[in-house]
Phi, psi and omega in degrees: 000176180294136179083003178261153177232147178293151177243146175252130180233155178275324183215148169234118182265150180253161179304332180283346180288141184270169173302321178298321177298315180297314180299309184300320185275330188246323189258320183305319176299328177288323176299315179301313181294322178300311185284317188268338181242005178056038179265140172286141179227157177221142174259118179242125181239123182242149176164162180285164179303134178083007184274354177106014180300312181298318179299315181296316185280311186270326182103173183262006181082158176084356177076197180063222184294340183274357180301134183280179183295316185295313176301325177293322178296313180303311180296318181295317180294312182296320178294318180294321177295317177301314179298317182294317181292328179284341178252008182280006177093351182253012179061036179094012184275349178283132182251141178229150169238142175256129175251118181241146173232159180220108179239156178235131177249118176232115186063239178253011181260132178245126181241138177273108183278352173264357182297131179289330182251110181304334178293338182255012186281336179285129186246157177257137174259129182235147176258129175231177178294341179270353179131196181265134183225150172254120183276148170062036177282137181279120176268154165248127184243125180187161167249359180273116181302327180298317181294318179295317178297317180298316178298319180295312180300315179298321180291327176293322177295321177296317179299316180298321181290337179267350185298155177278010177096357180286334180073004181209000000 
């Protein structure tokens, strides 16, 4: 129609595609680049309310094929770091820390889901000559996948308690 432009996409997933398929095709290459090329990466999920963003990101519970992208990312990053440190020539003596943040963008509001104080959870987005930045985001730093998973699960519970009830 008038005013529309064609879009180019890398993948179109079907209902029969699994969480693992989505991770393997879209996210795992970013995990590899993050660990091996020291690139910062971000997972951005867009969609209308009820479209399945939470299911894709968090998972359906119960583990197995329903595990979401973020738990897979945590496991993938920690496993890749373990492999890298064990092949770095020091027999596992190289140490790494993973710094993770969890923010939610709704409309023009950015919330820090790792913030200990909900009063400080609203964040400012600033434009600088180096690009766009979100100031004062709370990091969780660890190489233990359990600690990263626990922080993520707790932040999802906080997000749910702040939700407007849409659940997505």
